[in-house]
C-alpha positions in Angstrom: 38.7 26.9 54.7 35.9 25.6 52.5 36.0 26.3 48.8 33.3 28.8 47.9 31.2 28.8 44.8 29.2 31.5 42.9 26.0 29.6 42.7 23.1 31.5 44.2 20.3 29.1 43.0 20.6 26.7 46.0 20.0 29.7 48.2 16.9 30.6 46.3 15.6 27.0 46.4 16.1 26.6 50.1 14.7 30.1 51.1 11.8 30.0 48.7 10.8 26.4 49.5 10.9 27.2 53.2 9.0 30.5 52.7 6.3 29.2 50.4 5.9 26.1 52.5 5.2 28.4 55.4 2.6 30.6 53.6 -0.3 28.1 53.2 0.5 26.5 56.5 0.4 29.9 58.3 -2.8 30.9 56.6 -4.5 27.6 57.3 -3.3 27.8 60.9 -4.9 31.2 61.4 -8.1 29.9 59.6 -8.2 26.9 61.9 -7.7 28.9 65.1 -10.5 31.4 64.1 -12.8 28.5 63.1 -12.3 26.8 66.5 -13.1 30.2 68.2 -16.3 30.5 66.1 -17.6 26.9 66.2 -15.6 25.3 69.1 -14.9 22.3 66.8 -12.2 20.9 64.5 -11.2 22.8 61.3 -13.4 21.9 58.3 -10.6 20.9 56.0 -8.9 18.5 58.3 -8.7 14.8 57.5 -9.2 13.4 54.1 -11.9 15.7 52.8 -13.7 19.0 53.3 -16.7 19.5 55.5 -17.4 23.1 54.6 -21.0 24.1 54.1 -22.3 24.8 50.5 -26.0 25.3 51.3 -26.6 29.0 51.2 -29.7 28.7 53.4 -27.8 26.9 56.1 -26.6 29.2 59.0 -23.3 27.5 59.0 -22.7 28.8 55.5 -22.9 32.4 56.9 -20.7 31.4 59.8 -17.9 30.0 57.6 -18.0 33.1 55.4 -17.6 35.2 58.6 -14.5 33.1 59.5 -13.0 33.8 56.1 -13.7 37.5 56.5 -12.0 37.5 60.0 -9.0 35.5 58.6 -8.7 38.0 55.8 -8.7 41.1 58.1 -6.3 39.4 60.5 -3.9 38.9 57.6 -4.2 42.6 56.7 -3.2 43.6 60.2 -0.3 41.1 60.3 1.1 42.4 57.0 0.7 46.1 57.8 2.7 45.6 61.1 5.8 44.8 59.0 5.4 47.6 56.5 7.8 50.3 57.8 10.7 48.0 58.9 10.4 46.1 55.7 10.6 49.2 53.5 13.6 50.6 55.4 15.6 47.4 55.6 15.1 46.5 52.0 16.4 49.9 50.9 19.4 49.7 53.2 20.5 46.0 52.8 20.3 45.8 49.0 21.9 49.1 48.3 24.5 48.2 50.9 25.6 45.4 48.6 27.1 47.6 45.9 30.2 48.3 47.9 29.9 46.0 50.9 28.9 42.7 49.4 25.6 40.9 48.4 25.6 38.1 51.0 24.2 40.3 53.8 21.0 40.8 51.9 20.7 37.0 51.6 21.7 36.1 55.1 19.6 38.4 57.2 16.2 37.5 55.5 17.1 33.9 56.1 17.7 34.5 59.8 14.5 36.5 59.9 12.6 33.6 58.3 14.0 31.2 60.9 12.9 33.5 63.8 9.5 34.1 62.1 8.8 30.3 61.8 9.9 29.9 65.4 7.1 32.3 66.6 4.5 30.3 64.7 5.8 27.0 66.1 5.7 28.5 69.6 2.1 29.7 69.1 1.0 26.3 67.9 3.0 24.3 70.5 2.0 26.3 73.5 -1.5 27.4 72.2 -0.5 31.1 72.6 -2.9 33.9 71.6 -3.0 34.7 67.9 -1.8 38.2 68.6 1.7 36.7 69.2 1.9 36.3 65.4 2.4 40.1 65.1 5.9 39.4 66.5 6.6 37.1 63.6 5.9 39.7 60.9 7.7 42.5 62.7 10.8 40.3 63.1 10.6 39.3 59.4 10.4 43.0 58.5 13.4 44.1 60.5 15.5 41.3 59.0 14.7 42.4 55.5 11.8 40.1 54.5 11.2 38.4 51.1 11.7 41.6 49.0 15.2 42.2 50.4 16.1 38.6 49.6 14.9 38.9 46.0 16.7 42.2 45.6 19.9 40.5 46.9 19.5 37.5 44.6 18.9 39.6 41.4 21.8 41.9 42.3 24.0 38.8 42.7 23.0 37.5 39.2 23.4 41.0 37.7 27.0 41.0 38.9 27.6 37.7 37.1 25.7 38.4 33.9 28.1 41.0 32.3 26.7 40.3 28.8 23.5 42.3 28.6 22.1 39.8 26.1 22.1 37.1 28.8 20.3 39.2 31.5 16.8 38.3 30.4 17.6 34.6 30.5 19.6 34.6 33.7 17.0 36.7 35.6 14.1 34.6 34.1 15.9 31.4 35.1 16.2 32.7 38.7 12.5 33.6 38.6 11.7 30.0 37.4 13.7 28.5 40.2 11.7 30.6 42.6 8.4 29.5 41.0 9.3 25.8 40.9 10.4 25.9 44.5 7.2 27.6 45.5 5.1 25.1 43.6 6.8 22.0 45.1 6.5 23.7 48.5 2.8 24.2 47.9 2.0 20.6 47.2 4.2 19.5 50.1 2.4 21.7 52.6 -0.8 19.8 52.2 0.8 16.4 52.9 2.9 17.8 55.7 -0.3 19.1 57.4 -2.1 15.8 56.9 0.7 13.6 58.2 2.5 15.8 60.8 0.0 18.5 61.9 0.8 22.1 62.4 3.4 21.7 65.2 5.8 19.5 63.2 5.0 21.2 59.9 6.4 24.4 61.3 9.7 22.6 62.0 10.4 21.8 58.3 10.9 25.3 57.1 13.0 26.1 60.2 15.4 23.3 59.3 15.6 24.6 55.7 16.4 28.1 56.9 19.3 26.7 59.1 20.8 24.8 56.1 20.5 27.9 54.0 22.2 30.1 56.6 25.1 27.6 56.6 25.4 27.6 52.8 25.4 31.4 52.6 28.0 31.9 55.3 30.4 29.1 54.4 29.9 28.1 50.7 28.6 31.1 48.8 31.3 33.3 47.3 30.9 37.1 47.4 30.7 38.8 44.0 31.9 42.2 45.4 35.6 42.2 46.1 36.9 43.1 49.5 39.0 45.8 48.0 35.8 47.6 47.0 34.5 47.7 50.6 34.1 51.3 51.7 32.7 52.8 55.0 31.1 50.6 57.6 27.3 50.4 57.3 27.1 51.5 61.0 29.1 54.7 60.4 27.5 58.0 59.5 29.3 57.9 56.2 28.2 54.4 55.5 24.5 55.2 56.1 24.8 58.3 53.9 26.4 56.2 51.2 23.5 53.6 51.4 20.7 56.1 51.3 22.3 58.3 48.6 22.8 55.4 46.2 19.2 55.5 44.8 19.2 59.4 44.8 22.4 59.7 42.7 21.3 56.9 40.4 18.6 59.3 39.2 20.5 62.6 39.7 23.5 61.6 37.6 21.3 60.4 34.7 20.0 62.0 31.5 16.4 63.0 31.4 15.6 60.2 29.0 17.1 57.6 31.4 15.2 59.1 34.3 11.8 59.0 32.4 12.5 55.5 31.1 13.5 54.1 34.5 10.5 55.8 36.3 8.0 54.4 33.8 9.5 50.9 34.0 9.4 51.1 37.8 5.7 52.1 37.7 4.9 49.3 35.2 6.7 46.8 37.4 4.9 47.9 40.6 1.5 48.0 39.0 1.9 44.6 37.4 3.2 43.1 40.6 0.1 44.5 42.4 -2.3 43.1 39.8 -0.6 39.8 39.4 0.2 39.1 43.1 -3.2 40.3 44.4 -5.4 37.3 43.7 -2.8 34.9 45.1 -3.1 36.6 48.5 -6.7 35.4 48.9 -6.4 32.3 46.8 -6.1 29.9 49.7 -9.2 31.3 51.5 -11.1 31.2 48.1 -10.3 27.6 47.7 -11.1 26.6 51.3 -14.6 28.1 51.1 -17.6 27.2 49.0 -18.2 26.4 46.2 -14.8 24.7 46.0 -14.4 23.5 49.6 -10.9 22.2 49.1 -8.9 20.4 51.7 -5.2 21.1 52.5 -4.0 18.5 49.9 -6.0 20.1 47.1 -4.7 23.5 48.1 -1.2 22.1 47.8 -1.9 20.6 44.4 -3.3 23.8 43.2 -0.2 25.7 44.2 2.0 23.0 42.6 0.2 23.3 39.2 1.1 27.0 39.3 4.7 25.9 39.0 4.2 25.1 35.3 3.5 28.8 34.8 7.0 29.6 35.9 8.6 26.8 33.8 6.7 27.8 30.7 7.4 31.5 31.4 11.1 30.8 31.5 10.9 28.8 28.3 8.9 31.7 26.8 11.6 34.3 27.8 14.3 32.0 26.5 12.6 31.5 23.1 11.0 34.9 22.6 14.2 36.7 23.5 15.7 35.3 20.3 13.1 37.0 18.0 11.1 39.6 20.0 12.0 42.8 21.8 11.5 43.1 25.5 8.2 45.1 25.4 6.6 42.4 23.2 7.6 39.6 25.6 6.2 41.6 28.6 2.9 42.2 26.6 2.4 38.5 26.0 2.8 37.8 29.7 0.3 40.5 30.6 -2.3 39.2 28.1 -1.8 35.8 29.7 -2.4 37.2 33.2 -5.6 39.0 32.1 -7.0 35.9 30.4 -6.2 33.7 33.4 -7.7 36.1 35.9 -11.0 36.3 34.0 -11.3 32.6 33.7 -10.4 32.1 37.5 -13.2 34.6 38.5 -15.8 32.1 37.2 -14.2 28.8 38.2 -16.6 27.0 40.6 -15.5 23.4 40.4 -12.3 21.6 41.3 -11.6 20.7 37.6 -12.2 24.2 36.3 -10.0 25.7 39.1 -7.2 23.3 38.3 -7.5 24.2 34.5 -7.3 27.9 35.4 -3.5 27.5 35.5 -3.4 27.0 31.7 -4.2 30.6 30.7 -1.6 31.7 33.2 1.2 29.8 31.4 3.1 33.0 30.5 1.9 35.3 33.3 5.3 35.1 35.1 7.3 36.6 32.1 6.7 40.3 32.7 8.5 40.7 36.1 11.9 39.2 35.2 11.9 40.9 31.8 11.0 44.2 33.4 13.8 43.7 35.9 16.2 43.0 33.1 15.0 46.0 31.1 15.8 48.3 34.1 19.1 46.6 34.8 20.1 47.3 31.2 19.7 51.1 31.6 21.8 51.6 34.7 25.6 51.4 35.2 27.4 48.4 36.6 28.1 50.0 39.9 24.4 51.1 40.2 22.9 47.6 40.1 22.6 47.4 43.9 21.0 50.8 44.1 18.6 49.8 41.3 17.6 46.5 43.0 17.4 48.3 46.4 14.9 50.7 44.8 13.0 47.7 43.3 13.1 45.8 46.6 11.8 48.8 48.5 8.9 49.4 46.1 8.3 45.6 45.9 8.0 45.5 49.7 5.6 48.4 49.7 3.6 47.0 46.8 3.4 43.6 48.4 2.1 45.0 51.7 -0.4 47.2 49.9 -1.5 44.3 47.7 -2.1 42.1 50.7 -4.1 44.8 52.5 -6.2 45.9 49.6 -7.0 42.5 48.1 -7.8 41.0 51.5 -10.1 44.0 52.1 -11.8 43.6 48.7 -12.2 39.8 49.3 -13.7 40.4 52.7 -16.2 42.9 51.3 -17.2 40.8 48.3 -17.0 37.2 49.6 -20.7 37.1 50.4 -21.9 38.0 46.9 -19.1 37.2 44.5 -15.9 35.6 45.8 -14.3 35.8 42.3 -14.4 39.6 42.2 -10.7 39.9 43.2 -9.7 38.1 40.0 -11.7 40.4 37.8 -10.2 43.4 39.6 -6.7 41.9 38.8 -7.6 41.6 35.1 -8.7 45.2 35.0 -5.7 46.6 36.8 -3.3 44.8 34.5 -4.4 47.1 31.7 -2.6 50.0 33.4 1.0 48.6 33.3 0.2 47.4 29.8 -0.5 50.9 28.7 2.6 52.3 30.5 4.8 49.7 28.7 3.7 50.9 25.3 4.2 54.5 26.4 7.8 53.5 27.1 8.0 52.0 23.6 6.6 55.2 22.1 9.3 57.4 23.8 12.0 55.3 22.2 13.0 52.4 24.4 14.8 49.7 22.5 17.0 46.8 23.6 20.0 48.6 22.1 19.1 52.0 23.7 20.5 51.0 27.1 24.0 51.6 25.6 23.0 55.2 24.8 21.4 55.7 28.2 24.5 54.4 30.0 26.8 56.6 27.9 24.6 59.6 28.6 24.8 58.8 32.3 28.6 58.6 32.1 28.8 61.9 30.4 26.5 63.5 33.0 28.7 62.2 35.8 31.9 63.4 34.1 30.3 66.9 33.7 29.4 67.0 37.3 
């Protein structure tokens, strides 16, 4: 029997690298197929440079904008097809971990990622119709998707971080690992496409998912002891236990805890929506005029975003020593607003690369908000909390993709950067909610009061 270790970071690195390597490759594959259908020629960003049209009076300029619009709408349909299964599975699998173990919420999304990549590989290798890609998103949804994986990872870390003072740093570090992995994957995707083409490029994430599955099954130690295992998930009692976890987390809480947790969840969802939105159309924005990037430049742009995760982690690490959580989140939101406004008016390669500078602290709010919520629930409610977050994260992610792709498709002809301005404006809403939480009395030390109130409520019931 192999010696098992409590180190979830390798799981995050492998899964996130494979997933974020797939994202730009998948989107560019769809863009290529639709371009070929429109022009019956090679994709414009193939080779060593871009051939996209920048002359507004040229009919090809209108055609390429139409291709971008088609690719955007196709992405909406793909994402919506996974909405319901993704929501249900994220709620079940992460909440399941409180008493049955965290590894299942890590394993199943990895298996789903492997099967999803296999569908794209088959579509590319056998030149199957693009509609086959709906199977990929549905499979990913039924196996838990990215939100379930994140919920499982953060629950795993919350099990290990018993000291509440270390939660910010541990969760922020995991967020940084996620960001660095995505950045490295972004730059690698461009070179993989240039050197290997789509068919072999789809094989790389498949191999990574296989290695990750092996690590989770044989090397990763479970944080929930076997003696804590209750009813089987497939039993009536097991299903009731899973779905009631989130309900009882709110029912057996004081009114102050319920209000605080609800407001923090709203702030988390709205910031995720505003922050994630522009990234869903970023590749299409960079491929089209006036930037006309090729796959390598798209990869380098993604890689530069990595610095935002590193600096955000350093920001959380340093700011946690002298600032309260709401102030740290506020700095991150201001960074996001500034970066989005600058990105909206970036029209050259240099300016688009430099856009990453204002975003240096934009990744701070999400891990700190997760930590804030984790501090106000009991130890045995961590899985229920992160199941709730994962479910809302999955819903928010799908809605973000659908809404921002629709907005981009509607505005690409007259102002492609409008999505970034929309993001900046929407970020003001969670900013206001955060300060409402502060006004009703949230402090870093108040989680002890909230937990004690929750315990008293449970004893009374």
